[in-house]
MIVEXRO-486427 format. One line per field, with one value per residue: residue number from 1; residue in three letters; chain; x, y, z of N, C-alpha, C, CB in turn. Coordinates in steps of 0.001 Angstrom, whole numbers, plus 500000, padded with zeros to 6 digits. Atoms other than C-alpha are relative to their C-alpha. Glycine has a CB too. Layout:
pos = (NUM	...)
code = (Ala	...)
unit = (A	...)
n_c1 = (X	...)
n_c2 = (Y	...)
n_c3 = (Z	...)
ca_c1 = (X	...)
ca_c2 = (Y	...)
ca_c3 = (Z	...)
c_c1 = (X	...)
c_c2 = (Y	...)
c_c3 = (Z	...)
cb_c1 = (X	...)
cb_c2 = (Y	...)
cb_c3 = (Z	...)
END
This chain:
pos = (1	2	3	4	5	6	7	8	9	10	11	12	13	14	15	16	17	18	19	20	21	22	23	24	25	26	27	28	29	30	31	32	33	34	35	36	37	38	39	40	41	42	43	44	45	46	47	48	49	50	51	52	53	54	55	56	57	58	59	60	61	62	63	64	65	66	67	68	69	70	71	72	73	74)
code = (Unk	Unk	Unk	Unk	Unk	Unk	Unk	Unk	Unk	Unk	Unk	Unk	Unk	Unk	Unk	Unk	Unk	Unk	Unk	Unk	Unk	Unk	Unk	Unk	Unk	Unk	Unk	Unk	Unk	Unk	Unk	Unk	Unk	Unk	Unk	Unk	Unk	Unk	Unk	Unk	Unk	Unk	Unk	Unk	Unk	Unk	Unk	Unk	Unk	Unk	Unk	Unk	Unk	Unk	Unk	Unk	Unk	Unk	Unk	Unk	Unk	Unk	Unk	Unk	Unk	Unk	Unk	Unk	Unk	Unk	Unk	Unk	Unk	Unk)
unit = (A	A	A	A	A	A	A	A	A	A	A	A	A	A	A	A	A	A	A	A	A	A	A	A	A	A	A	A	A	A	A	A	A	A	A	A	A	A	A	A	A	A	A	A	A	A	A	A	A	A	A	A	A	A	A	A	A	A	A	A	A	A	A	A	A	A	A	A	A	A	A	A	A	A)
n_c1 = (499820	498643	499923	498685	500052	498777	499778	499489	498898	498837	499809	499842	501179	500069	499945	501025	501259	501107	501319	500467	499259	500258	500761	499096	499225	500912	500400	498816	499445	498588	499898	500730	500460	500346	500574	500366	501247	500296	500934	500004	500942	501072	499421	499194	500915	500562	498900	499799	501145	499971	498807	499574	501204	500346	501405	500161	499842	498564	499465	500602	499295	498703	500191	499939	501301	500045	501050	500217	500434	500614	500014	501372	500194	500138)
n_c2 = (500511	499758	500281	500026	499911	500484	499488	501125	499554	499718	501189	499614	499490	498551	499732	499064	500200	499370	500540	499349	500487	501422	500265	499928	501235	501112	499965	499974	501364	499975	500104	501033	499408	500952	499299	500782	499453	500549	499136	498696	498960	499806	499292	500965	500954	499358	499890	501331	500275	499110	500076	501374	500672	501158	500163	499526	501078	500270	498985	500240	501131	499536	499249	500785	500129	500960	500985	500831	501351	500658	501459	500505	500840	501409)
n_c3 = (501334	500473	501427	500629	501457	500633	501352	500791	500856	499157	499159	498596	499304	499843	498568	499538	500714	499288	500320	501232	501167	500242	501236	501152	500069	500270	501405	500837	500000	499633	498546	499276	498743	498945	498853	498822	499467	498682	499294	500670	499572	500982	501141	500749	500634	501188	500960	500581	500872	501162	500845	500236	500496	499190	499629	498613	499017	499858	499095	498680	499399	499497	498764	498764	499348	498905	500204	498822	500339	498854	500028	499871	498815	500385)
ca_c1 = (785998	789520	790228	793387	794031	796591	797974	798420	800740	803064	802697	802288	799702	798565	799228	796690	793197	790294	786666	785927	788580	787385	784722	787452	789521	786532	785677	789222	790588	794140	793359	792290	790216	789991	787732	787555	784031	783503	780488	780029	778410	775181	777190	779631	776756	775195	778568	779019	775528	776005	779526	780248	776698	776336	772930	771537	771445	775156	775941	773555	775408	778617	777112	777846	774826	774069	772145	770659	770335	768011	768391	765204	763817	764130)
ca_c2 = (128544	128192	128370	127421	128290	126447	128138	125371	127453	128598	125279	126929	127873	131465	133017	135833	134835	137048	136015	138524	137004	133398	133634	134662	131587	129249	130331	130147	126737	127851	127564	124776	125887	123880	125011	123484	123946	123490	125009	127832	131109	132159	134524	131769	129376	131863	132443	128703	128379	131324	130681	126979	125976	123475	122065	123637	120253	119728	122974	122179	118889	120860	122724	121491	120162	118331	115153	113188	109456	107581	103931	102033	100355	096598)
ca_c3 = (129648	128295	124565	122697	119055	116954	113840	111265	109065	111842	113684	117076	119666	119697	123080	123284	122254	123242	123319	120558	118278	118566	115793	113350	114198	114117	110575	109249	108201	108970	112678	114982	117967	121182	124007	127482	128752	132458	134167	131620	132619	130897	128697	127737	127063	124656	123004	122481	121026	118688	117439	117844	116895	119713	120510	123729	125475	124766	126551	129396	129971	130609	133534	137037	138813	141998	141515	144363	144009	146317	147195	146661	149754	149537)
c_c1 = (501401	500073	501441	499805	501363	500059	500661	501184	501276	500364	500294	498662	500070	499871	498890	498759	498889	498690	499482	500692	499680	499170	500861	500749	499123	499697	501167	500697	501481	500214	499167	499657	499580	499489	499662	498784	499720	499159	499954	498974	498902	500527	500833	499128	499422	501056	500232	498872	500085	501154	500483	498861	499731	498489	499873	500172	501462	500632	499477	500720	501369	499887	500056	498610	500118	498832	499926	499466	499470	500082	498561	499921	499760	498942)
c_c2 = (500390	499593	500084	500065	499595	500530	498886	500397	500211	498820	500374	500457	501517	500304	500896	499861	500612	499352	500584	499462	498553	499744	500059	498679	498795	499901	500024	498643	499949	499806	498841	500583	498891	500797	499013	500675	499322	501013	501411	500962	500122	500702	499053	498967	500595	500146	498664	499629	500812	499718	498583	499135	498668	499932	500450	498908	499610	500973	499779	498858	500386	500711	499072	499943	498960	499066	499116	498658	499338	498491	499548	499086	498568	499315)
c_c3 = (499538	498535	499525	498493	499461	498576	499190	499123	500798	500898	501459	500565	500070	501489	500510	499131	500845	499575	498688	498752	499635	498745	498734	499828	499665	498508	499026	500091	500356	501499	500521	501370	500957	501193	501100	500613	501324	500749	499388	500589	498938	498755	499140	499300	498721	498910	499294	499048	498709	499048	499705	499465	500718	500177	501460	501057	500189	500989	501414	500714	500559	501337	501204	500610	501104	499742	501236	499533	501268	499817	500151	501216	499553	500803)
cb_c1 = (498904	501051	499116	500806	499604	500064	500888	498891	499624	499736	501144	501060	499887	498800	501299	500525	499729	499968	499008	500220	501476	499298	498865	501003	500721	498695	499142	500956	499796	500622	499558	500843	498824	501231	498747	501192	498811	501305	500382	499729	500732	498844	500863	500986	498862	499417	501292	500111	498685	500079	501100	500548	500129	500709	499508	498640	499194	500709	499633	498491	500165	500644	498666	501024	498883	499865	500257	499019	501167	498530	500904	499553	498810	501305)
cb_c2 = (500540	499218	500972	498726	501443	498446	501309	499429	501289	501229	499139	501121	499393	500611	500609	501461	498474	501527	500289	501497	500129	499401	501000	501167	499764	500167	501189	501153	499367	501307	501303	498660	500987	499101	500790	499895	499803	499658	500079	499819	501381	500809	501178	499301	499604	501375	500462	498950	500310	501424	500755	499397	499756	500055	498497	500621	498779	500095	501413	499676	498899	500922	500755	500607	499608	500711	499153	500679	499166	500453	499390	499242	500514	499268)
cb_c3 = (499033	500855	499206	500411	499523	500016	500012	499131	499279	500854	499444	500148	501422	499187	500336	499972	499716	499736	501141	500091	500251	501191	499876	500165	501317	500796	499759	500422	498648	499562	500664	500127	499755	500398	499589	501034	499004	500787	501477	498525	500219	500612	500481	500928	500970	500359	500707	501103	500731	500457	500642	501282	498501	501371	499802	500162	499575	498631	499508	499863	498978	498995	499973	501009	498976	501390	498717	501011	499372	500179	501124	498709	500871	500160)
END
């Protein structure tokens, strides 16, 4: 999971953003938070649910999965 934070007042990206600091930025209108979610760990999934308020199915859809498709016999 990669997170970028943009400071609207300073008009620049913040360089050092820790997981613990993200809730502060999410709840502050002076910042724009962008998170790339690709195959999140269980800990990251819980973090996203708790702080970004995603629906559990939205997070589940971000997880990598192998799907097998069968051709129907004609």
